[in-house]
C-alpha positions as CSV (number, residue, x, y, z in Angstrom):
1,X,142.0,136.7,16.3
2,X,143.6,133.8,14.5
3,X,141.6,132.2,11.4
4,X,141.5,128.6,10.1
5,X,143.3,129.6,7.0
6,X,146.2,132.0,6.1
7,X,145.4,135.1,4.3
8,X,144.5,134.2,0.6
9,X,146.9,135.0,-2.0
10,X,146.8,134.7,-5.9
11,X,149.5,132.1,-5.7
12,X,147.7,129.8,-3.2
13,X,144.7,130.3,-5.1
14,X,146.2,129.4,-8.1
15,X,147.5,126.1,-6.6
16,X,144.1,125.1,-5.4
17,X,142.4,125.7,-8.5
18,X,144.9,123.9,-10.6
19,X,144.1,120.9,-8.4
20,X,140.6,121.0,-8.4
21,X,140.0,122.1,-12.1
22,X,142.4,120.1,-13.8
23,X,139.8,118.2,-15.8
24,X,138.5,121.5,-17.3
25,X,141.8,122.6,-18.2
26,X,142.5,119.5,-20.1
27,X,139.2,119.8,-21.8
28,X,140.3,123.5,-22.8
29,X,143.6,122.4,-24.1
30,X,141.9,119.9,-26.7
31,X,139.1,122.6,-27.9
32,X,141.2,124.1,-30.6
33,X,141.1,120.7,-32.6
34,X,137.5,120.2,-31.7
35,X,136.8,123.8,-33.0
36,X,138.5,123.1,-36.2
37,X,136.3,120.1,-36.7
38,X,133.1,122.3,-35.7
39,X,133.8,124.9,-38.5
40,X,133.3,122.2,-41.1
41,X,130.2,120.7,-39.3
42,X,128.6,124.3,-39.0
43,X,129.0,124.9,-42.7
44,X,127.5,121.7,-43.7
45,X,124.4,121.8,-41.0
46,X,123.9,125.6,-40.8
47,X,122.8,125.3,-37.1
48,X,121.6,128.4,-35.4
49,X,124.3,129.4,-32.9
50,X,123.7,130.3,-29.1
51,X,124.1,133.9,-28.4
52,X,126.3,134.4,-25.4
53,X,125.9,137.6,-23.5
54,X,126.7,138.9,-19.9
55,X,123.2,138.3,-18.6
56,X,122.4,136.3,-15.5
57,X,123.1,133.1,-16.9
58,X,126.1,134.5,-18.2
59,X,125.3,132.2,-21.4
60,X,122.3,133.3,-22.8
61,X,119.8,130.9,-24.1
62,X,115.8,130.9,-24.5
63,X,114.1,130.5,-21.2
64,X,112.1,127.6,-22.6
65,X,115.4,125.8,-23.0
66,X,116.9,126.4,-19.5
67,X,116.7,123.7,-17.1
68,X,116.2,126.3,-14.1
69,X,113.6,128.6,-13.1
70,X,114.3,132.2,-14.1
71,X,112.0,135.2,-14.8
72,X,112.6,138.8,-16.4
73,X,110.8,142.1,-15.9
74,X,111.6,143.4,-19.2
75,X,111.3,147.1,-20.4
76,X,107.7,146.9,-21.4
77,X,106.7,146.0,-17.7
78,X,109.1,148.4,-16.1
79,X,107.5,151.2,-18.1
80,X,103.8,150.2,-18.1
81,X,103.8,149.7,-14.1
82,X,106.1,152.8,-13.3
83,X,107.9,150.9,-10.5
84,X,109.6,153.3,-8.2
85,X,111.7,151.0,-6.5
86,X,113.6,147.7,-7.4
87,X,111.2,145.6,-4.8
88,X,108.1,146.9,-6.4
89,X,109.2,145.5,-9.8
90,X,109.3,142.0,-8.4
91,X,106.0,142.1,-6.9
92,X,104.2,140.1,-9.5
93,X,107.0,137.4,-10.0
94,X,106.1,133.6,-8.5
95,X,108.3,132.7,-5.6
96,X,109.1,136.4,-4.6
97,X,108.0,137.9,-1.5
98,X,108.2,141.6,-2.3
99,X,108.3,144.5,0.3
100,X,107.4,142.4,3.2
101,X,108.4,145.6,5.5
102,X,106.1,148.0,3.6
103,X,107.3,151.2,2.3
104,X,111.2,152.0,3.1
105,X,113.0,154.4,1.4
106,X,116.5,153.3,2.9
107,X,116.5,149.9,0.8
108,X,114.9,147.1,-1.2
109,X,113.2,144.4,0.6
110,X,112.6,141.0,-1.1
111,X,112.8,137.1,-0.4
112,X,113.0,134.6,-3.0
113,X,111.9,131.0,-2.1
114,X,112.0,131.8,1.5
115,X,115.4,133.4,1.5
116,X,117.4,136.4,0.9
117,X,118.8,136.9,-2.6
118,X,122.0,138.8,-3.8
119,X,121.6,141.7,-6.0
120,X,123.8,142.4,-9.2
121,X,124.1,145.4,-11.6
122,X,125.2,144.3,-15.1
123,X,126.5,141.0,-13.8
124,X,128.6,142.5,-10.9
125,X,127.8,142.2,-7.3
126,X,126.2,144.9,-5.3
127,X,127.7,144.5,-2.1
128,X,125.4,145.0,1.2
129,X,126.6,145.4,4.7
130,X,124.0,146.4,7.4
131,X,122.7,149.9,6.3
132,X,125.2,150.3,3.4
133,X,122.9,149.2,0.8
134,X,123.2,150.0,-2.9
135,X,119.7,151.0,-4.1
136,X,118.8,151.0,-7.9
137,X,116.6,153.5,-9.9
138,X,114.3,151.6,-12.1
139,X,114.1,154.5,-14.8
140,X,117.8,153.7,-15.5
141,X,117.2,150.1,-16.1
142,X,116.4,148.1,-19.4
143,X,115.1,144.9,-17.3
144,X,115.4,142.7,-14.4
145,X,116.3,139.1,-14.4
146,X,115.6,136.8,-11.4
147,X,117.5,133.4,-11.1
148,X,115.9,131.4,-8.4
149,X,117.7,129.2,-6.0
150,X,121.4,128.7,-5.3
151,X,123.7,130.3,-8.1
152,X,127.2,130.3,-6.4
153,X,128.5,128.3,-9.7
154,X,128.1,131.6,-11.4
155,X,128.4,134.0,-8.7
156,X,130.3,132.6,-5.8
157,X,129.5,133.5,-2.2
158,X,125.9,134.5,-1.9
159,X,122.6,133.4,-0.3
160,X,120.4,130.6,-1.4
161,X,117.5,132.6,-2.6
162,X,119.0,133.3,-5.7
163,X,120.4,136.4,-7.9
164,X,118.4,139.3,-8.9
165,X,120.5,140.9,-11.9
166,X,119.4,144.5,-13.1
167,X,120.7,145.4,-16.7
168,X,121.5,148.9,-17.0
169,X,120.3,151.2,-20.0
170,X,122.8,151.4,-22.4
171,X,123.1,153.0,-26.2
172,X,120.7,151.7,-28.6
173,X,121.3,150.7,-32.2
174,X,119.1,153.5,-33.5
175,X,118.8,156.9,-32.0
176,X,115.7,157.3,-29.7
177,X,114.7,159.6,-26.8
178,X,112.0,160.1,-24.1
179,X,111.2,163.1,-21.6
180,X,109.1,162.1,-19.0
181,X,106.9,164.3,-16.6
182,X,105.3,162.6,-13.5
183,X,103.1,164.0,-10.5
184,X,100.9,162.2,-8.0
185,X,100.0,161.7,-4.4
186,X,102.3,162.5,-1.7
187,X,103.4,165.5,-3.5
188,X,105.2,163.6,-6.3
189,X,107.1,165.6,-8.7
190,X,109.7,163.9,-11.1
191,X,111.3,164.7,-14.6
192,X,113.1,162.1,-16.4
193,X,115.4,162.2,-19.6
194,X,116.6,159.3,-21.7
195,X,118.5,160.1,-24.9
196,X,120.2,157.7,-27.1
197,X,122.1,158.7,-30.2
198,X,125.0,158.2,-32.6
199,X,128.4,160.1,-31.6
200,X,129.8,159.9,-35.2
201,X,128.7,159.5,-38.8
202,X,129.1,155.8,-39.4
203,X,127.4,155.1,-35.9
204,X,130.2,152.9,-34.5
205,X,130.3,155.0,-31.5
206,X,126.9,155.9,-29.6
207,X,126.0,157.3,-26.6
208,X,123.1,157.4,-24.1
209,X,122.2,160.0,-21.3
210,X,119.6,158.9,-18.7
211,X,118.8,161.6,-16.2
212,X,116.1,162.2,-13.5
213,X,115.1,164.5,-10.6
214,X,112.3,163.7,-8.0
215,X,110.9,164.5,-4.8
216,X,108.1,162.8,-3.0
217,X,106.7,162.4,0.6
218,X,107.1,159.2,2.4
219,X,104.1,157.2,3.7
220,X,104.8,158.7,7.3
221,X,104.0,162.0,8.6
222,X,107.1,164.3,8.1
223,X,109.2,162.0,5.8
224,X,110.2,162.7,2.3
225,X,113.0,161.8,-0.2
226,X,114.6,163.8,-2.8
227,X,116.5,162.0,-5.7
228,X,119.0,163.2,-8.4
229,X,120.2,160.3,-10.7
230,X,122.4,160.5,-13.7
231,X,123.7,157.9,-15.9
232,X,125.7,158.3,-19.0
233,X,127.0,155.4,-21.2
234,X,129.2,155.1,-24.5
235,X,129.5,152.0,-26.8
236,X,132.5,151.9,-29.2
237,X,132.4,149.3,-32.1
238,X,136.3,149.3,-32.2
239,X,136.0,146.6,-34.9
240,X,133.6,143.9,-36.2
241,X,134.9,141.7,-33.5
242,X,135.5,144.1,-30.7
243,X,133.0,146.2,-28.7
244,X,133.4,148.1,-25.5
245,X,130.8,149.8,-23.2
246,X,131.5,152.4,-20.6
247,X,128.8,153.0,-18.0
248,X,128.7,155.5,-15.3
249,X,126.0,156.5,-12.8
250,X,125.5,158.9,-10.0
251,X,122.5,158.8,-7.6
252,X,122.1,161.0,-4.5
253,X,119.1,160.6,-2.0
254,X,118.5,163.0,0.7
255,X,115.5,163.3,3.1
256,X,113.9,162.2,6.3
257,X,113.8,158.2,6.3
258,X,110.5,156.2,6.4
259,X,111.1,154.2,9.4
260,X,108.5,151.3,9.2
261,X,108.8,149.7,12.7
262,X,105.6,149.6,14.6
263,X,104.8,147.8,17.8
264,X,102.5,144.7,17.9
265,X,100.2,146.6,20.2
266,X,97.7,148.5,18.0
267,X,98.6,147.1,14.6
268,X,98.2,143.3,14.8
269,X,96.1,143.4,18.1
270,X,93.3,145.6,19.1
271,X,93.2,148.2,21.7
272,X,91.0,150.4,23.5
273,X,92.3,153.2,21.4
274,X,91.7,151.3,18.2
275,X,94.4,150.6,15.6
276,X,97.6,152.8,15.1
277,X,97.3,155.1,12.3
278,X,99.5,153.6,9.4
279,X,100.8,157.3,8.6
280,X,102.3,157.5,12.4
281,X,105.9,158.6,12.6
282,X,107.5,157.0,15.8
283,X,110.9,158.7,14.9
284,X,112.0,162.2,15.0
285,X,111.0,164.0,11.8
286,X,113.1,167.0,12.6
287,X,116.3,165.2,13.4
288,X,116.4,162.0,11.4
289,X,118.1,162.3,8.1
290,X,119.1,160.0,5.3
291,X,121.9,161.1,2.9
292,X,123.1,158.6,0.5
293,X,125.4,159.2,-2.5
294,X,126.4,156.4,-5.2
295,X,129.1,156.4,-7.8
296,X,129.7,153.9,-10.4
297,X,132.1,153.4,-13.2
298,X,132.2,150.3,-15.1
299,X,133.0,148.9,-18.6
300,X,132.0,145.7,-20.5
301,X,134.5,144.7,-23.2
302,X,133.6,141.8,-25.8
303,X,136.1,140.3,-28.5
304,X,135.1,137.6,-31.0
305,X,138.4,135.7,-31.6
306,X,136.8,133.5,-34.1
307,X,133.6,131.6,-35.2
308,X,134.0,129.5,-31.9
309,X,135.7,131.6,-29.3
310,X,134.6,134.9,-27.6
311,X,136.3,136.8,-24.8
312,X,134.5,139.1,-22.3
313,X,135.7,141.2,-19.4
314,X,133.3,143.2,-17.1
315,X,134.7,145.5,-14.4
316,X,133.0,147.9,-11.9
317,X,134.0,150.2,-9.2
318,X,131.3,151.4,-6.8
319,X,131.4,153.9,-3.9
320,X,128.5,154.7,-1.3
321,X,128.7,157.6,1.1
322,X,126.1,157.3,3.8
323,X,124.8,159.7,6.7
324,X,121.8,158.1,8.4
325,X,120.1,159.0,11.6
326,X,116.9,157.0,12.2
327,X,115.0,156.9,15.4
328,X,112.7,154.0,16.1
329,X,110.5,152.6,18.7
330,X,110.9,149.3,20.3
331,X,108.0,146.9,20.0
332,X,105.5,146.2,22.6
333,X,102.6,143.7,22.8
334,X,101.0,145.4,25.7
335,X,101.3,149.1,25.7
336,X,101.3,152.2,23.7
337,X,104.1,153.9,25.4
338,X,107.4,152.9,23.6
339,X,111.0,153.4,24.3
340,X,112.9,154.5,21.5
341,X,116.5,154.0,20.2
342,X,118.5,155.5,17.4
343,X,120.5,154.0,14.4
344,X,123.4,156.3,13.6
345,X,125.6,155.6,10.5
346,X,128.2,157.7,9.0
347,X,130.6,155.9,6.7
348,X,131.6,154.9,3.3
349,X,131.8,151.6,1.3
350,X,133.9,150.7,-1.8
351,X,133.8,148.0,-4.1
352,X,135.8,146.5,-7.0
353,X,134.7,143.5,-9.1
354,X,136.5,142.1,-12.3
355,X,134.8,139.2,-14.1
356,X,136.6,137.5,-17.0
357,X,134.9,135.1,-19.3
358,X,135.9,132.9,-22.2
359,X,133.1,131.1,-24.1
360,X,133.3,128.6,-26.8
361,X,130.5,127.3,-29.1
362,X,131.0,124.5,-31.4
363,X,129.0,121.9,-33.2
364,X,129.2,118.1,-33.8
365,X,127.1,116.1,-36.0
366,X,124.4,115.6,-33.6
367,X,125.4,118.1,-30.8
368,X,125.6,121.8,-30.0
369,X,128.2,122.7,-27.4
370,X,128.7,125.7,-25.2
371,X,131.5,126.3,-22.8
372,X,132.0,128.9,-20.3
373,X,135.0,129.6,-18.3
374,X,135.6,132.4,-16.0
375,X,138.1,134.2,-13.3
376,X,135.9,136.4,-11.1
377,X,137.7,138.8,-8.6
378,X,135.8,140.9,-6.1
379,X,136.9,143.3,-3.4
380,X,134.8,145.1,-0.9
381,X,135.6,147.6,2.2
382,X,133.5,149.2,4.6
383,X,134.3,152.1,6.9
384,X,131.5,152.2,9.3
385,X,130.9,154.9,11.7
386,X,128.2,154.1,14.4
387,X,126.9,156.3,17.2
388,X,123.7,154.0,18.2
389,X,121.8,154.9,21.0
390,X,118.9,153.4,23.0
391,X,118.3,156.6,24.9
392,X,116.0,158.4,22.8
393,X,113.1,159.0,25.2
394,X,109.8,157.6,25.0
395,X,106.7,158.0,22.6
396,X,103.2,157.3,22.6
397,X,102.0,155.5,19.5
398,X,98.4,157.1,19.6
399,X,99.5,160.6,20.6
400,X,103.4,161.2,19.5
401,X,105.0,164.1,20.9
402,X,108.5,165.1,19.2
403,X,111.8,166.6,20.5
404,X,111.9,165.0,23.9
405,X,115.4,163.4,23.4
406,X,119.2,163.9,23.8
407,X,120.8,164.1,20.3
408,X,123.7,161.9,19.8
409,X,127.3,163.3,20.2
410,X,129.0,163.1,16.9
411,X,132.4,163.2,18.7
412,X,131.3,159.6,20.3
413,X,131.2,158.0,17.0
414,X,133.1,154.6,16.9
415,X,134.5,153.3,13.6
416,X,134.8,149.7,12.3
417,X,136.4,148.4,9.1
418,X,135.5,145.3,7.1
419,X,137.5,143.9,4.1
420,X,136.3,141.1,2.0
421,X,137.9,139.5,-0.8
422,X,137.0,136.8,-3.2
423,X,138.8,135.2,-6.1
424,X,137.1,132.3,-8.1
425,X,137.5,130.0,-11.1
426,X,134.4,128.7,-12.8
427,X,133.4,126.6,-15.7
428,X,129.9,125.6,-17.2
429,X,129.3,123.2,-20.0
430,X,125.9,122.9,-22.0
431,X,125.3,120.3,-24.3
432,X,122.5,120.1,-26.7
433,X,121.8,116.6,-28.3
434,X,119.6,115.9,-31.3
435,X,118.0,119.2,-30.7
436,X,115.9,117.4,-27.9
437,X,118.1,117.0,-24.8
438,X,119.8,119.9,-23.0
439,X,122.3,119.1,-20.3
440,X,124.3,121.4,-18.3
441,X,127.1,120.8,-15.6
442,X,129.3,123.4,-13.9
443,X,131.8,123.9,-11.0
444,X,133.3,126.7,-9.2
445,X,136.1,127.3,-6.7
446,X,135.9,130.1,-4.7
447,X,138.6,131.6,-2.0
448,X,137.1,134.3,0.4
449,X,138.9,136.1,3.1
450,X,137.1,138.5,5.5
451,X,138.7,140.9,7.9
452,X,136.5,142.3,10.5
453,X,138.2,144.6,13.2
454,X,141.1,142.1,13.7
455,X,139.4,139.1,13.0
456,X,140.8,137.3,10.0
457,X,138.5,134.7,8.6
458,X,139.2,132.7,5.4
459,X,137.7,129.9,3.7
460,X,137.4,128.1,0.3
461,X,134.5,126.2,-1.3
462,X,133.5,124.3,-4.2
463,X,130.2,124.4,-5.7
464,X,128.4,122.1,-8.2
465,X,125.3,122.7,-10.4
466,X,123.7,120.6,-13.2
467,X,120.6,120.0,-15.0
468,X,118.9,118.1,-17.6
469,X,115.8,118.9,-20.0
470,X,113.9,117.3,-22.8
471,X,112.3,119.3,-25.6
472,X,109.4,117.5,-26.9
473,X,107.6,118.2,-30.2
474,X,104.6,119.5,-28.5
475,X,106.1,122.2,-26.6
476,X,106.3,120.2,-23.3
477,X,109.8,120.4,-21.6
478,X,110.4,118.6,-18.6
479,X,113.4,119.1,-16.6
480,X,115.5,118.3,-13.5
481,X,118.3,120.3,-11.9
482,X,120.7,120.8,-8.9
483,X,122.5,123.7,-7.5
484,X,124.5,124.9,-4.6
485,X,125.4,127.9,-2.7
486,X,127.5,129.1,0.2
487,X,127.6,132.2,2.3
488,X,130.3,133.4,4.6
489,X,129.5,135.0,8.3
490,X,132.1,137.2,9.1
491,X,132.3,136.4,13.0
492,X,133.1,133.9,15.5
493,X,131.0,131.2,17.2
494,X,131.3,132.0,21.0
495,X,130.1,128.6,21.9
496,X,132.8,126.9,20.0
497,X,135.2,129.8,19.8
498,X,136.0,129.0,16.2
499,X,135.1,130.6,12.8
500,X,131.5,130.1,11.8
501,X,131.3,127.7,8.8
502,X,129.8,128.8,5.6
503,X,126.2,128.5,5.4
504,X,125.8,125.9,2.9
505,X,122.6,125.7,0.7
506,X,121.5,123.1,-1.9
507,X,118.5,123.0,-4.1
508,X,116.7,120.2,-6.2
509,X,114.3,121.5,-8.6
510,X,112.0,119.6,-10.9
511,X,109.5,121.2,-13.5
512,X,108.0,121.3,-16.8
513,X,108.1,124.3,-19.4
514,X,105.1,124.3,-21.8
515,X,104.9,126.5,-24.8
516,X,101.6,125.5,-26.5
517,X,101.1,125.8,-30.3
518,X,97.6,127.1,-30.1
519,X,98.0,130.1,-28.2
520,X,100.7,132.8,-27.7
521,X,102.5,132.3,-24.4
522,X,103.8,129.9,-21.9
523,X,103.1,127.9,-18.7
524,X,105.7,127.0,-16.2
525,X,105.6,124.6,-13.4
526,X,108.3,124.1,-10.7
527,X,108.9,122.2,-7.6
528,X,111.7,122.9,-5.5
529,X,113.6,122.0,-2.4
530,X,116.1,124.1,-0.6
531,X,118.2,122.9,2.4
532,X,120.5,125.2,4.0
533,X,123.0,123.7,6.6
534,X,125.0,125.2,9.5
535,X,122.4,127.7,10.1
536,X,122.6,130.0,13.1
537,X,120.4,128.7,16.3
538,X,120.2,129.7,19.9
539,X,122.2,127.2,21.9
540,X,120.2,125.3,24.6
541,X,122.8,126.2,27.3
542,X,123.1,129.8,26.6
543,X,121.7,132.8,24.5
544,X,124.6,132.9,22.1
545,X,124.2,131.5,18.5
546,X,125.6,128.5,17.5
547,X,125.7,126.3,14.2
548,X,123.5,123.5,14.4
549,X,120.3,124.6,12.5
550,X,118.9,123.5,9.2
551,X,116.4,126.0,7.1
552,X,114.4,124.3,4.6
553,X,112.2,125.9,2.1
554,X,110.0,123.5,0.0
555,X,107.5,124.6,-2.8
556,X,105.5,124.7,-5.9
557,X,105.5,127.6,-8.2
558,X,103.2,128.1,-11.2
559,X,103.5,131.0,-13.9
560,X,102.1,131.8,-17.0
561,X,101.6,134.7,-19.6
562,X,99.1,134.0,-22.2
563,X,97.9,136.2,-25.1
564,X,94.4,134.8,-25.8
565,X,93.6,137.4,-28.3
566,X,95.5,140.2,-30.2
567,X,94.2,142.7,-27.8
568,X,94.6,141.0,-24.4
569,X,97.6,139.7,-22.3
570,X,97.1,137.6,-19.0
571,X,99.9,136.8,-16.5
572,X,99.2,134.6,-13.8
573,X,101.2,133.1,-10.9
574,X,100.9,131.2,-7.8
575,X,103.4,130.1,-5.1
576,X,103.1,127.5,-2.4
577,X,106.2,127.9,0.1
578,X,106.7,125.7,3.2
579,X,109.7,127.2,4.9
580,X,110.9,126.1,8.1
581,X,113.8,126.5,10.6
582,X,115.2,125.2,13.9
583,X,114.6,127.8,16.6
584,X,117.2,126.4,18.8
585,X,119.5,123.4,19.0
586,X,117.7,120.2,19.0
587,X,114.2,121.8,18.9
588,X,111.6,120.9,16.2
589,X,111.1,123.0,13.1
590,X,109.0,126.1,13.3
591,X,107.4,128.0,10.3
592,X,110.0,130.7,9.1
593,X,108.7,134.4,10.1
594,X,107.5,136.6,7.3
595,X,107.2,133.8,4.6
596,X,103.5,133.0,3.7
597,X,102.6,129.5,2.6
598,X,100.6,130.8,-0.2
599,X,100.9,133.8,-2.8
600,X,99.4,134.5,-6.0
601,X,98.9,137.4,-8.6
602,X,97.1,138.1,-11.7
603,X,97.7,140.8,-14.3
604,X,95.5,141.7,-17.4
605,X,96.0,144.3,-20.2
606,X,93.2,145.0,-22.8
607,X,93.8,147.2,-25.9
608,X,90.6,148.8,-27.2
609,X,91.6,148.6,-31.1
610,X,88.7,146.3,-31.6
611,X,86.3,149.1,-30.5
612,X,88.1,151.5,-32.7
613,X,90.3,153.2,-30.0
614,X,93.8,151.4,-30.5
615,X,95.4,154.3,-28.4
616,X,93.7,153.3,-25.2
617,X,95.0,150.3,-23.1
618,X,93.6,149.4,-19.6
619,X,95.1,147.1,-17.1
620,X,94.4,145.6,-13.9
621,X,96.2,143.4,-11.3
622,X,95.6,141.7,-7.9
623,X,98.0,140.4,-5.5
624,X,97.1,137.7,-2.9
625,X,99.6,137.4,0.1
626,X,98.7,134.5,2.5
627,X,98.8,134.4,6.4
628,X,102.2,134.4,7.9
629,X,103.8,134.4,11.2
630,X,106.4,136.1,13.3
631,X,107.8,135.9,16.8
632,X,108.0,138.0,19.9
633,X,109.5,137.1,23.0
634,X,109.2,133.5,22.2
635,X,105.5,133.9,21.3
636,X,104.2,133.2,18.0
637,X,102.4,135.8,15.9
638,X,99.8,135.2,13.4
639,X,99.4,137.7,10.5
640,X,96.3,137.6,8.2
641,X,96.3,137.4,4.8
642,X,95.8,140.4,2.4
643,X,94.6,141.2,-0.9
644,X,95.7,144.2,-2.8
645,X,94.5,145.6,-6.3
646,X,96.2,147.6,-8.7
647,X,95.2,149.1,-12.2
648,X,96.9,151.1,-14.9
649,X,95.6,152.9,-17.9
650,X,97.6,154.2,-21.0
651,X,96.5,156.5,-23.8
652,X,98.6,157.3,-26.9
653,X,97.7,161.0,-27.7
654,X,99.8,160.8,-30.8
655,X,102.9,159.1,-32.2
656,X,104.9,161.2,-29.9
657,X,102.8,162.0,-26.7
658,X,101.6,159.3,-24.3
659,X,99.6,159.7,-20.9
660,X,99.6,157.0,-18.3
661,X,98.1,156.7,-14.9
662,X,99.0,154.1,-12.3
663,X,97.5,153.3,-9.0
664,X,98.7,150.8,-6.8
665,X,96.6,149.6,-3.6
666,X,93.4,150.9,-5.5
667,X,91.1,150.8,-2.5
668,X,93.6,152.1,-0.1
669,X,93.5,148.9,2.1
670,X,94.9,149.3,5.5
671,X,96.7,146.1,6.2
672,X,99.6,144.6,8.2
673,X,102.1,143.2,5.5
674,X,104.1,141.1,8.3
675,X,105.4,140.9,11.8
676,X,108.7,139.7,13.5
677,X,109.3,141.4,16.7
678,X,108.0,144.5,15.0
679,X,104.8,144.8,12.7
680,X,104.9,146.6,9.5
681,X,102.2,148.2,7.4
682,X,101.9,147.6,3.8
683,X,102.1,150.6,1.4
684,X,99.1,153.0,1.2
685,X,97.4,153.8,-2.1
686,X,100.1,155.3,-4.5
687,X,98.7,157.4,-7.7
688,X,101.2,158.1,-10.4
689,X,100.3,160.3,-13.7
690,X,102.9,160.3,-16.3
691,X,103.4,162.0,-19.6
692,X,105.9,160.9,-21.9
693,X,107.2,162.6,-25.1
694,X,109.2,160.1,-27.1
695,X,111.0,160.2,-30.5
């Protein structure tokens, strides 16, 4: 199949970038002279420099001084909630719909501001295609950062929901360690080890070893997952100005997958037989299998050239080996007798990423400047073996009988290959004026090529972003920002017989961040409007999908964390999200499936030091997910709102031993979390008891 562009090469990319990024090049050429003046200015004014690290923003700054909405789930939150999956770690964040498909051991599910979001680890893309999904182990993470809305200026091709960037545990400056024992319902057994120490006498070489072994039954009858995880890392301070960190990880999952697909009949609707038991397995427990091995090798290099310039390079290789047999039932709105199909995947995925950054920080009489310039290279290939079948017999949702099917013939497996390349140049400049005004502007040029079994698709894109914020003396900081995204579809539009145009998204966001002087904490308010163009819709003249649609997501987010007393911490979030799409060409917009209009959560923790029991901390949380819609055979489905309560307790036995109890869905509420063709039950009650030994 011919493409609209020739296959990209570095020479072609370089020529295109020179034309588009000439102003940035001229600016970089003049910076040495500016830096020389800046050194004198710094000596005179003694201004505080901005710390630049490879975080989600790539130029790290206080969140209160960032004209975008961003949230962080830090180490304390990860530990006190004992999240078992990445999507669980996002469940209390404004604008994030976590686990809409209930409990699923195959992957993490979340929507940000009504759209999908790209997942990164240590600033490098975790590629996803079909069932080849990289899943993260929360025990191996320091924190999780969520940048909401389009982020193509920093990360290139990605959906408009934003970026979820997980930060791996790495060696600490001081030796420390933790041995963790866990047990809980569904036969949970888990042992975790986390040790960080010096590797030489002067501490210039440090290591960290993180390992875990766990097993637990799934929420459906006959399902389970066993996991082995090992993540060593090493940091070497080569000199005062140069540091390199090597990170590796190995994760293996093996079990019977939790297949969450249920029919409308017996879940959302009542039947003479009542409701389907949420633990019912409509698959084949003795045949279904999920084996997933993940290996990653990466390094992070940082070199400080002088007081102004810093160079960074982040590289990662990731490999996934997947064997998945997952039997599922087709949905129905009128019968409990369901036909079944099979998803059979046996293949591998490999990815390589290299992000090169040059960061400059300099000062004028009234200004602070930070310039980020980067070259980002990404390569992904997927060898997919498929043996899907729609001939897996039938099953009754109220009286399942297993074993009545014909197994797939492994010799009938067909293979497909996908290769994707992305090469990008980007630049972002932040200016702080008089310590009151903060302005950011950024641009990025991407060249993306996809080969999909003979279809060569090549495209390029230029993305922009910018923001403006005012820092008032009373802690009130209003801001406005603009950002763009694009996403490549690796196929052909059958209506036009041309390559699909990239999905293009843009966001306008305005808000205010408030850090009051009279209480420890903050309150943030954001209003956003995301428009995605070139969306896929059903053609009026055929059942094929063509590009004529627009998806819009508008809303308001309020998030706050306050500490009214030394013993109490409160976190409250609220989201209003009006997400709509075109169901067909020329048709009026409808509410997007799965996305509720209203979401809210609240958390509270109280330490009993005031009562002489400083070792005891109790916490509770409530999650409210408003009503949503779904669609089945052209009919609209209305899914009721639900509210779930969680609790936690922590007791410090002594300086080394700590006991902890976490219960999610405290009252074991049975509810439908979402519907769209299928319906999904929310996760049942989960009880986890933890014993930590720290030093």
